[in-house]
C-alpha positions, 0 to 999 in steps of 0.5 A: 120383659128382659130378653136373654142374648144367646151366642151365635154358635148356640143359635146355629146349633139349635137350628142344626138340631131342627134341620139336620137331626129332624127334631121339631121346633117345639121339641128343641124350644122346650129342650133349650128353654127358648121360645118357638118364635126365637127358633123360627127367627134363627132358622130364617137367619142361620139356615143358609150356607155360610157364603150366603150368610156372609154375602147378606151380612156384607149387603146389610153393612153396605146398606147401613153405610149408604144410609148414613152417607145419604143422611149426611148428604141431605143435611149438607143439601139443607144447609146449602139451601139455607145459605143460598136463601140467606145470601139471596135475601142479602143480595136483594137488600143491597140492591134496593138503595 
């Protein structure tokens, strides 16, 4: 099942038809040829003031950045743990003579 991608402006206009023109989700879905499920998802995303949408987008971008940074720090930590274990075992080998 392939999903069609709709432009942001199309989605915003669909939401406006529901919120500002008081049309039902079913009517708009039928008129535009999209599913009701898609319209409800778009309403959840676009039925907010632009400032709030921008703030949420900024927060999501920061969250993605922080998750990537955390992933990198965990990898570095794991490498350092392995290196410490290796050097500790090498140190023990050298003192057993």
